[in-house]
N, C-alpha and C positions, 0 to 999 in steps of 0.2 A: 454557433451562438445564434446566428438568424434561424437555423432549423428548430432550435428550442424555443425561441421567442415567438415564432409565427403561431403555434398553437396556443401559447399563453395569451397572446393578444386576442385570438378569435373566441376563446373560451372564458375570458375573464369574467363574464356576466354570470355564468352558471357554476363557477368555481369547481370546474373539473381539472384544472391544472394549478398547482402550486409551485413556488420556487422559494429559494432560501439560501442561507450562507451557513457554513459549517466549519469548524476545526477539529482536528482529531489528533491529540498527543497518543503514542504508542510505543509498546515494546516491540522490538524487532529482533529476529535472529535467523541465522542460517542453518539449514539441516542437510548435511551431507549423506548421500546413499552409502558410499563406501567408508565406513568409519575406521578402517585400517590405514587409510591414507590421509583422511581429512577428519576434522572433528570441529563442531560448533563451539566457539570459545566464549559463551555467554551471549546475554542480550544486551541491546543497546536502546536508548530512546530516540524515536523519530517523530516526525510531525507532518501533518498535512492540513490544507485548507482549500476551499474552493466553493462551487455552486451546487445547489441540489435543485432538482427538478421532479416534481412528483404528479404523475399522470393518474389521475383517479377514475377508474372505470367501474366503480361500485362502492357502496357505502363502507366495505369491509376490505377492499382490495385496491392496490394500486401498483403501478410500475414506477420505480425511482431510478433515476439516472443523474448525471451531472458531469462536472469536469473539475478535477482537484490537482493541486500542485502537492507532490509527496517528497518529503526528504527522508529517506530510509538510511538508517545506520546500523551496521551489524559487523560481526568479526568471525573470523575462521582461523584455524591453525593447521598447517601443512606439518604432518608427522614424519618423523625420521626413518623412512623406509626406502627411500630412492636415492642411493649414493652417487647416483650420475647427475643429480641436480634437476631442477624443473626450469623449463623455459618460460620466462615470464616478462611481459612488456610493461614498463612503468616510467612515466616521464617521457613517453615517446621512443624509449631505447630498450631494445630486446637485451634481456640480461639472464644469466644462469644463476638461480637460486638455490640454495643448499638447505634442505629442512634439518632441524625443526625451525619454523618461523611462523609468525602471525600477521595477518592483515586485517585492518579495520576498514570497512568500505562504507564511504558516504555517497550514496546514489540518489540522485534526484530523477523524479519521474513525472509525467503527465498521465493522470489516472483517469480512465473512462469506465465507471462502474454501471452495472445494470442489475437491479434487484426487483424481485416480487415482494411487496410487503402485504402481510395479513394483519389487519387491525380489528380490534375489539369496538364495540360501541363506546361512546363516551360515558365514563363513569365519574360524576362530579365534573371536575376540570381536567380529568386525566383519560387518555386513549393508550392503551398499550398495544405493541405491535412486535411481530417477529418478521425477519427478512432473510432471503437467501438469494444468491445469484453469482455473478461472474464480475471479477475485477481484472481489466486489462491495462498495463502500464507500458509506457513508452519512455525509454531512457532519454534525458535530456544532458547529463553530465555524471560523471563518476570519478571521485578522488579516493585515495587511499593512503593509509598510515601503515607502517610496518615495525614489528619488533624482530630483532634478531637478523637484520640486514643492514649491513655498514653502508652499502652504496645508496641507501633509500633516504630521501630528505622528506620534510613534512608535506603532507597534502599534494602528493604527486598525482598526476593524471593516470587513471587506470582504465580508461574507457575501452580500450582494446582488449581487455580481460573480461568485461562485462557485456551480456548480450543486450540487444536492443529493447527486446520485448519480454515482458513478464507477465504470466497469467495466473490467476488462482481462483479458487472458490471461496465466496465470502457469506458468512452467516452471522447474524446478529439478533439482538432483542433489545427493547427500550420503551420509552414512553414519550408522548407529547403532551404538555401541559398547556392549556388554553390561557392566552394573556389578554384575551378580549377580541371580538371580532374573528377576522381569520388569521391571527397572528398566533403562532404556537412556539413554545420551547420544545426543543427536541434533545433527548438523552439517549444514548445508545452504547451498548458494548459490542464491538465488532471484531470477529476473528476472520482473518485472511489466510487461507490454507493454500499456499503457492504450489502448483504442480509442474510448472515448466523450469528448464534449466536457467539459472541466473549468470552463472560464470561459464567462460569459454574453456573449462578444464575437461580432462577425459572422464571425470566422475560427475554424477548428477548431484547438483547442489540446488536445493528450493529454498524459498524465502517464506518466513511466517511473520505474522504480526498480530498483536491483541491491541485494540485501540479503544478510547473513550471519546465517542462522538458527540460534540455539542453544537447545537445549531438553532437557528430561528427560521421557522416556515412562515409565509406569507400567502 
């Protein structure tokens, strides 16, 4: 936070740095690489909120970053192809689970995004923009619910089955609406295309999300 706030303080007079607050409800889902063993079992609603920082190095260009708290919820199903069972740790205990069964993951992350934003000139009260960049997420907590597993209780700890880091490409588009002075309402549709492995399984599983970002910039 100190690193972010120092340039904000030094550049406040020439308005080269903006900051704001945002909230992002999103649809989240998991995409397995090996669909013979795993399958995505639909999408779930997640939510994120946090701080935005906009470093403006031109009238139509800026570098956007921030720090967000993200609650991602998604589910996956293990298919009946392995009769020997799957070694799976839930609730701190290693267990042998026999497919088919499904797991709904509720994972909390700290997200550190960085985007290049390309903006139009202001048209009336509106400024339109596109953005692309990278979203890095650090796991803080992971809980899970299961179907088809008798030994599983609600909201068990599945942190041993979820990797610490998640990374993905992020693209989006939206607009800023001037509320007067330097205050702007921000609305954007953002797609995060994860490319790193989310789970500690033998097969690649990536996370995807489509969110509606609502924020206020100052």
